[in-house]
C-alpha positions in Angstrom: 88.3 130.4 97.3 84.9 130.1 99.1 83.2 128.9 95.9 85.9 126.2 95.5 85.3 124.9 99.0 81.6 125.1 98.8 81.4 122.8 95.7 82.2 119.9 98.0 80.0 121.0 101.0 77.5 118.1 100.2 80.2 115.5 100.6 78.0 113.2 102.7 75.6 112.8 99.8 78.4 111.5 97.5 79.4 107.9 96.8 82.3 106.5 98.9 84.6 106.7 95.9 83.7 110.4 95.3 84.2 111.1 99.0 87.6 109.6 98.9 88.6 111.6 95.8 87.4 114.9 97.5 89.3 114.1 100.7 92.4 113.3 98.8 92.3 116.7 97.1 92.4 118.5 100.5 94.7 116.2 102.5 98.4 115.7 101.8 99.2 113.2 104.6 98.0 111.9 108.0 100.4 110.9 110.7 99.0 108.8 113.6 101.0 108.8 116.8 100.0 106.9 120.0 98.6 110.1 121.6 98.1 112.4 118.6 97.0 112.6 115.0 98.6 115.2 112.6 96.7 116.1 109.4 98.7 117.9 106.7 96.1 119.7 104.5 96.4 121.6 101.2 94.0 124.3 102.5 94.1 125.9 106.0 91.1 126.4 108.2 91.3 130.1 107.3 90.7 129.1 103.6 94.2 129.7 102.4 95.8 127.4 99.9 99.1 125.9 101.2 101.7 125.3 98.6 104.5 122.8 99.3 107.7 122.0 97.6 
């Protein structure tokens, strides 16, 4: 899992199109409220893959 996450560690050096593709591979959806932002990711901060559906 660590190797999978580290392959995108240099995201800032990528083109905007590549950055978008990388982010989309980790983020399912973003919900913006007046006082909060909820980000639903495919990987937890503990490095575990989250399977939905």
